[in-house]
N, C-alpha and C positions, 0 to 999 in steps of 0.2 A: 504493500500500500504506500501511498504518498505520505511522507513524514509530516507534511503540512496538514494532513487529515482534513482536506476540504469537505465541508459538510453541505455546501450549496452547489446545486447544479443549476446553471443559468441556461434555459432553453431560449434559442433565438429563432423566431419564426421567419419563414421565407415569404416571398411575394405571393399575392393572389389568394392567400388563405388566412382564415381567422386564427388567432393564437389559441383558440380552444382546441386546436388539433393536438395540443400537448396534454390535455386533461388526463387521459389515461396513462400517459408516460409519467406524469407527475405522481400519480398514485403508485405506479410501479416502483419508481425510485425512492419515494417516501417509505415504502414498505421495506426497502433495503437500508434505511437509516439516514438517507440524505434529506436535506432541506431542498426545496425546489422553487424556482421562479420562472414564469413564462409570461413576461409583460407584453402587452399589446404594443404595436408600433404607434407612434404619435398619430392622433386623429382616428385611431382604429379601435378604441376601447368601447365597442358596442357589438351586439349580435350581428352575424353575417347578413341576415335579412335586412336589418336596419341600414347597414353600410351599403348594401345593394340599392336600397331605396334612395340613398343620397347621391347615387351616381347620376351624372358626372360631378364629382366632388372636388371643388377647386383647392380645398385644403390638402387633401391627400395627393392631388395632382402636383402640388408644389414641392413635395418631399424630394430631397436629394440624398444620394448615398452617403455623402460626407456627414449630413445631419444624423442619419440613422446610425452610422458608426459611432459618432460622438455620443448619441443617446445611450447605446448599449455600453460604451466605454465608461460613462458616468455611473451607470448601474453597477458595473463590475467593480469600479474603484470604491464605491460606497459600501460594499459588503465588508464584514469584519475580517474575512479571509478571502484570498483569491479563489474564485470558483472554478469548477469544471464547466466548460462550455459545450453545449450540444446544439448545433445549428443545422437547419435544413435549407437547401437551395441557396438563396441569397444569404440566409442566416448562416449557412456553412461558410460562405465567403467571409462574412463578418467575423465568425469564430476564428478563421485563419489569420485575419488581420489583427484581432485583439490578442491572439496567442503570440504573434510576432512582437507586440508591444509589451509582452511579459505581464499581462493582466490576468492570466489563468495558469492553473497548474497542469492542465491538459485540455485538449479540445477534440471533439468528434464532429466531423463535417459529413452530413448525410446527403447524398446526391447533390453535392455542392456546386454552385456556380463557381467556375474557376477564376483565379486572380487574372489580372491583366496579362495579355500576351499568349494565353492558351486558347486556341480556337479549334473548331472542327467544321468541316463542310458536309457532315452527314446530313442527309435530307431531313430526317425527323427533327433534328436540332433546329435547322433553318425554318421548317414549317411551324414548329411549336413556338419559336421565338419571334417570328415576323410580326404577328399581331401585337404582342406586348411592347415591342420596340416602337410601334406607332409612327413609323416614318410617314411623312406627308399628311400627318394629322396633328391637331392642336395639342400641345403639351399642357394646356390649361384645363384639359378635361381628362379624367381618369379613363383607364382601359378596364373593361369588364369582359371576361371571357364569355362567349356564348356557350350554350351547353355542348354543341358539337366540338368547339375548340377545347373545352374542358375534357371531353371524352378522349380526345387525341393527346393533349399535352399532359394530363394528370392521371386519368383513371383508365387508360387503355388496358385491355385484358380483363376487366371486371364486368360482371353482368350489368345490363343497363339500369335495372332498378337500384343497384348499389351505387352506380355512377350518379343517378338522379338524387339519391339521398345525400351523397357526399357533396354534390353541388349546392343543395339547399342548406346544408349545415356549415359549409366551409368557404365557398367561393365568395370573394369580395373584390371590389374595384381596386386598381393599382395605379401608382405613379409611373408614367412612361419615362420620366426623367431618371428615376432610380434604376430602371432596367437598362437604359442607355449608359448610365454612369459605370456600370459593371465592366465596360470595355475601355475605360479611361484610367488614368494614373491614380485616381482615387482608390482603385481596386488593386493597387500594386502590392506585391509581396516580394521580399528579398529571399529567394529560395536557397541561397547559399548560407544564410545566417543560422546560427544555432537556435533551437527552439525547444520548448517543453513538448511532451509527447502529443502526437497528432495521429488520429485514426480517420482515414477517409473511407467512406462506405458508398458503394454503387449498387444500383439496381439493374439487372440484366435486360429489362424491357423498358427502361425509362426513355421516353421520347424526348423530353425536355433537356435533360443532362445525361447523354448516353454514357454507358459504362466506359467506353473508350476515352471520353473526355475526362472522366474522373481518374482514369489510369494515367493520362497525360499529366494531370495535376499532381498526382502522387509522385510520378517519376521526376518531376522538376525539382523536388526537394533533394538537396545534395549533401547536406552536412552529415557526415558519417557517424558523428557522436550523438546525434539526436534521433529519438525514436519516431519513425514515420511508418505507419502501417496502412495496409489496404485490404479491403474485404468486399467481395461481390456476393450479393444475395440473388439467387435465381428467381425469375418471375416476379420481380418487384418493379413497380412503375413509379412515377413521381409523387403519387399520393401515398407513398410508402409509410408515412407515420400512422395512417389510419386504415391502411389496406389490411384486410383480414390476415392474421398471422404476424402482425407487427411485433408481437411479444418476442419472437425469435431474435429480432434485431436488438431489442432492448436487453434481452438476456446476454447477448454477445457483447454489447457495450459494457454492461455491468461487469462481466467477467474480464474484459480487457482492462477496465479501470482498476479492479482489485489486484490484478497481476502486475501492475506497473512497479518498477523498481523504486526504491527510496531515492528521494532527491531533495535538494535544498531549494528554497524559494529564490 
């Protein structure tokens, strides 16, 4: 275990989904003795249906990635101990950035948006990302996935009734600016720098962040003295946090955490 004995796991939500996606994850890790936090993004502390009714929402539309990083950075800094970070999608990118800033004892990035400079031209990635990037549309208005877009980008491989339930419970409008910022220097990571333990997780059928893109992210980290691990879960899409069988991933993460070698802050 980590000598700092971090008792808080800070869950960092990704784009397009409510922070309620972590509710069952919080219960799981609390049952293992951790404290947990899963704060909503700024302007998003409301049920998914309420947020969809506000679309197009100018407040959410104005959000930038730099603001979001600072928001979670302040949360991490104000905890009594450095947390363990668990982030999904853009939340995984933020977890990598905050880990580099030495604000956590470890980080787990699930189906993570990669830092600046890592790209793929795989068709599924381009198709899933084109709408959220919102080129040739106003950045003063939020982007809200249609149900067919949701089916392709998040819940592919699931029965339609499950996809519909997931959309109603989780899908929310998003800032196009935040999505665009992920390919700028705001999303930069120094892959050569030493870092605390990092686990990158991929889903084999994720259309939005393909397995190959996660692997490219993992391979970029080059400090031989830092723990950087990679794990692929078969038949997992981008809705991985609430896809049936999510417990398998939570168990794997917990086992990875408890096996970490002792380290200083």
